N, C-alpha and C positions, 0 to 999 in steps of 0.2 A: 681853257676855253669852255664855254657852255653852249649847249644846243637850245634853240628856240622850241616852243611848243609845236610849231608847224613842222620842224625837223623830225620830231618824234612821231607825229602823225604820218609823215611821209615814210619814215622807216618802218612803222607798223604796217603800212600797206605793202611795202616791199618784202617784209620778213614777219608775217603775222604770228603773234604770240612768242616771238623770239627776240624782243627788244628789251634790254635791261636798262632802266633809268636808275640814277643814283638812289641807293637804299633798297632796291628790289632784290629778291633772292638771286635772280640770274646775274645781276650786276655784282653782288658780293662774291658769288662763286667764281665769276669770270676774272675778277681782279686779284684773286688770291694767287700768290706765287710761292715757289719752293722756299725761298729765303724769307723769313718772317719780316725782315726790315722792308721788304718790298710790298707788304700788304697794306701800307698806308697810301699807296698811289691811287689816284682817282681820275680815270678817263672820263670823257664826257658822256659816254654810253658804252654798253657792252652788247654786241649783237652775236647771236648764235645761229647762223643760217643753217637751213635744213638740206640744201642741195647746191650744186654749182650754179644753177640759174639765179638763185637768191644772192649768191656771192657776186655774180656778174651785175645784177641790178644795183646792189649796194655800191659796188665799185664805180659804176657809171654815175650814180647819184653823187658820190663823194667827189669825183672828178669835176662834175658840173658845178658843184657848190664850193669847190676849193677847200674841202675838209679832209684832213690827213687821216689815214687809216694805219693802225698797227695790227699785226697778225700773230696769233698764237695757235700752234697746232693743237695744244691742249695738254701737253706734258709739262715739262718744266725746263726753263733755262736758269742757270745758276744765278744770274744777276737780275732775272725778271725783266729783261729788256722790253718785251712787247707791252708790258703793263705800264702805261705812261700817264702823266698828268695832262698831256695835250693829246688831242685827236680822239678818234673813236676806235675801240678795240673790237676786232673780229675774233671771236673764240670759235675755233673750228672743231671742237669736240663732238659736235653733232654729225660730222662727216667721218664716221669711224668704221664703216663696213670693210671686211676683209674676206677674200675668197681665193682659195687655191684652185687652179684649173688643172685638169689632167694633162694638158699640154706642157706643164712645167712652169707656167707663169703664175705669179702671185699678184692679185689685184688688191690694192689697199687704198682707202681714202686717207687724206692727210691727217685726220684726227685720230687714226688708229694708233695704238701704242706698240712699243717693242714686244711687250707681253702678248698682245693680240697676234702679232706676226708669228711669234714663236709657237703659239698654240695652234695657229692655222697650219703650220708646217709639221707639227709633231705627228709622227706616225706615217708621214708621206714618203720617207726615205730621201727627202730633198732638204736643201739648206741654202742659206745666203748669209753674208756677214751682217750681223746686227749688234747693237750695243748690249751691255750686260744688265742694264737697269730696266725692269719691265714697265715702269711708269713714264718713260720718255716717249714723247710723240714722234712718230715715224717721219712726219713732214720735216720737223726741225732737224732730226738726225741726218736724213739723206741730203737735205739742202746744204748742210754745213760740211758734208763729206762722209762722216760716219765711221768711227773706229769701233771695234768690238772683238769678240772672240772670232777667230779664223781670219782676221785681217791679214796676217802675214801670208796665209795660203791663198785666200780668195780675193783680197783687195778691200776697197771701201764699200760701204752700203751704196754710195752714189755710183760706183762702177757697175753695179747690178741693175741700175735703172734702165729700163728698156723704152719706156714711154711715160709721158706726164701730160695731164690736162691743166692748163694754166689760164687764169683770168688776168689780163693786163689792165692798165689804168683806164683805158677807154671803156672797159666793160666787155671787151671782146674775149671770147673763149677760143683758145688755141689748143690743138693737140700738137705738142711741141714741134716747132720748126728748129732748124739746126742752130740758129743764133740763141734762141731761148734755151735749148737743151744744153748748150755749152755753159750758160750761166747758172742753170739749175744745179749742176753737179759741183757743188762747193761754194756757190755764190751766196749762200745763206738767205735765200728768199728775197733778194734785192730786186729781181726782175718782174715779179708778178705773184699772184696768189695761186698756189698749187692746190688743186682739189682732189685729183685722182692720180695714182701712181701705179705703174706696172713694172714688176721686177722679174728678171729671169732667175731661175734657181738651178742648183747643181745637185747631182746625186751624192749622197753621203752614206757611209756604212758604219764602221766602228768609230766610236768616240770614247776617249778616256779623259775623265775629269781629274783635275789635280788641285789639291790644297796642301800647302806646306807652311808650318809655322817656323819661326826662327828666333833665337835668343837676341835680345836687344843689345847685349854687350858685344855681339859679333855682327852688328848691322852693317858696318863698312864692308866686311867680307861678303855679306849677302848681296849688297849692291854690286860689288865687283864681279862676283861669280854669275849673278843674274844677267848683267849687261853683256858680259863676255859670251855667255851661252846664247842669248838672243841675237847677238851679232853674227854668230856662226852656225847655229843649229838649223836643220831643215825646216822649211816653212810650216810643215804639219804641226810643229810644236809652237804654241802661242801662249805665252805666260805674261802676267803683269805682276809687279811688285808694289806693295803698299806699306807705308809706315804711318801709323796713326797714334795720336796721344790717347791716353786712357785716364780714368778717374771721374768721379761724380761731377766735377765742375769743368770737365774738358770737352772740347769739340770732338765729335766722332767717338765718344766713349762707348766701349762695348763690354766693360768689365762686368756689369751687372747681368749680362746675358750668359756669362760663364763659359766662354770658349776656353778650351784647355790651354791654348797658347797665350792667354792674356793674364798678365800680372797687374792688378790695379795699381795705377800710379807709375807704370813703366810703359813706354811706347811699345805698341804691338807691331811686329814685323810679319808679313805674310806674303806668300807667292801663290797665286791662283792662275788657273787657265785650263787649257785642254790640249789634247794631242789627237790628231786625226789618225787613229790606228789603235793597236792593242796595248794593254798596260805593260807588257814585258818590254816592248820597244820604248815606251814612254820612260820606264825606269832606267833603261840603258842610257838614253839620252840625258836624263837628269841626274846621273850618278854623281857628278861633282857637287850637286846641291844635296842630294839625299844622304850621301855618306859623310858629309861634314859634321863634326861633333856639335855644332850649334843648331843643327836641324831638329825640329820638334814636330811630333804628331803629323807625319805625312799621311795623306789619304789619296790613294791613286786607284781609281775604280772605273771600270767600263760602264757606261751609262748612255742614255739617249742624248741626242744633240740638244733637246729642250732643257734637260737637267743640267748639262754641262755649260750651257750659255749663261745660266744664272748662278753658277757656283760661287762667284765673288760678290753677289749682290747683298752685301751687308751695309752699303753706304747709307741707306735711308734709315737703318736701325739707329735710334738715338734716344737712349733713356736719360740723357743729361737734362738739366733744368730747362723749362720752357723758354727761358730767355736766351738759351744757347742753341743755335741751329746752324748748319752749314750755310754760310752766307757768301763768302768771297772765294771764288775759284779763279786761278790764273794758270797760264800754260806757257810752255816753251817747246820748240822743236829742236831736236838734237841729232847730231851725226857722230857715229862711232861709239865704242864702248867707253865707259868712264874709267878714269884713273883713280888712284888712292886719294889724291888731293880733292878731287871733285866729290868722291863718295863721302869723305870726311866732312866736307862742307854741308852736304845734305843732312848727315847725321847731326851735325852741330846745330842746324836750324831746328830740326825736330826736338833736339834736347832743350833748346831755348823755349820752344812752344810748350813743351811738357812741364818745365820746371820754373819758368818765370811766372810768379804769382799774378802779375798784372795782365797776362795773356790768357785767353780762354782756349788755348790749344790749337791744333791744326793737323795737317796730314800732307804726305807727298805720295804721288803715284807715278810709276814709270811703266809705260806701255810701249811695246815694240810695234813699229809701223813700217818695218822693212819688208822685203819680199815682194809680194804681188802688187803692192801699192805703186811700185815703180814700173808696172806694165804700161802705164800711160806717161807721157811727158808732162811737165808742168803747164805747157801751153794747150794741151788737148782738152782740158776741162778747167773750170774755175778753181779747182783744188790745186794749189800751187806746190804743196810740200811733198813732192814725189822724190823718191830716191834718198829719203832720210831714214833714220834708224829708230828714234824714240820720240815720244811726246811725254813731257813731264807735266804733271798737274799739281799745282800747289794749293792746298786747302788752308784757309785761315778763318778761325772761329770769330764770331762777332757778338756784340751785345745789343740789347735794347734798353733804353733808347740809344740812338746812334751816338757814337763817341768819336769825335773828330781826332782826338789824340790817338786812339787805337787805329783809326784809318791811316794816319800818318806813319804809325809804327809798322803797319802792314806794308805800306809803300816802301819803307826802308828795308824791311826783310826781303821783299821781292828784288829790290835793286841790289842788295848784298848777295843773294844767291845767284843772280844773273852775272854779277861780276866774278864770283868764284867759279862759275861754270862757263865763262866766256869762251874758253878754248874748245868746247864741244857743242855750243849752241849756235844755231844758224841765224838767229835774229827773227825767225818766223814764230808765229803763235797760231793756235787753233781757234777758229772763230766760234765753235760750239762751246769753248771754255773762255769766252771773251771777258776781258777785264777792263776797268776804267782807264788803265794806263796804256792800253793797246791803241794802235792806229790801223786804218785799212791796209796800209802797206805791210804791216806785220802779218795780217791774215792772208793777203792775196799777192804780195810781192809784185813781180813783173806782170802779173795778170790784172792788176788793179785798173789800169787804163782801159783795157778791153772790157772789163766788167762795167765800168762807168759808161762806156760807149753803148753797151746793150741796154743799160738802164735809161740812158738818154733817148734811145730809139722808142722804148715802150712806155716810159713814164717821164716825159719831159718836164712836167710840172711838179715832180717829186711828191705825188699823192701818197705813195707808200712810205711809211716810216721803216727804215731798215738800218742795218749796221753801216751801210755806205751813205745813207741819207738820214741821219738821226733827227 
């Protein structure tokens, strides 16, 4: 779609100096996304409002004109969903203030990043569950649920949401009512535009950061020991396992950075995370991993919550060629520890991604989501995947220009691994790792109808582009 000159004049009146027409610096910055393949997308305009009143005015204009809006908090979604060739894009990076209050509440605007939140809490003796990547926008994180360090002990980021300010399709500003609040916690922004967030925090004392390398030839044992430990360990221990391809032409290459546990051309196996306690207790709990002969270069150290949160943040490090960037991320929700057959299937897929010359590499991550996430039932919030054990994220490298044959190969790889792990997968998927093969029912399960009902009440004309109404 294209906007008329009169539309741009109207928008400039509503949002002075913050309207990006095609070709302008604001437009080009706004449409850039994490995955290079997404950077060719061309919305009709990019708007960067300065406050909630401008958001409300833009929303009312779009509703009256029948023009659809897509929203980005300002961080990155792996598939670049908000940046579309249809509609107008609201880039909320201008709404980025963060303030910690002595009362224990943290106030953040939706364009703030995870790094901003962590810095605001650093030194306060308070914490909340946040993601590991500092460039992620907090709005997108919390609205999709929000996994991260301490999830097993504290729950989801959305579970710590105490209040939100939301602009609905009519342009009305709400300080969340019960219906909207239900949809905000896991509904992925389908019900309105969130401008302000208030989180409660909890006291935190000792934190021990963990980094452990592992030999690739024992990767099956690493997966088995890791999932068994995370299935039974106290919630204070929260680890994640990642296996990534290496080499100059591989996705997620880290070899040139020189980590001691990386052998170029061989997949890298690593376990990262934190323990809410001292390092002696952490070592005791992790003994099955630490004393295994395949364990490499363990680092267990007491540190600040801020430092421990970002211990695993090497995902954005990418010295591979410019045509290779993380592009496609998919996910699955799992219940129970893995068996040898499932672990071998995961290793087999990474082996193929590493050594098949026609594939540009990939990765798998396994993150524990049991423990405190189950404090709510699936019906109490729009986050449906309560009472489960793991989220698996599958990373698949891509090329430019887009390659239909490679996309089909990726589809086949996902279908194959899901078949091999069918005995432990629930059929659910995480909306913040959304993939083209997913459906709303995969993300929201039995909550889908209720979420649709909330959207119908507040956005009957489907002005907001969302995962539920693409």
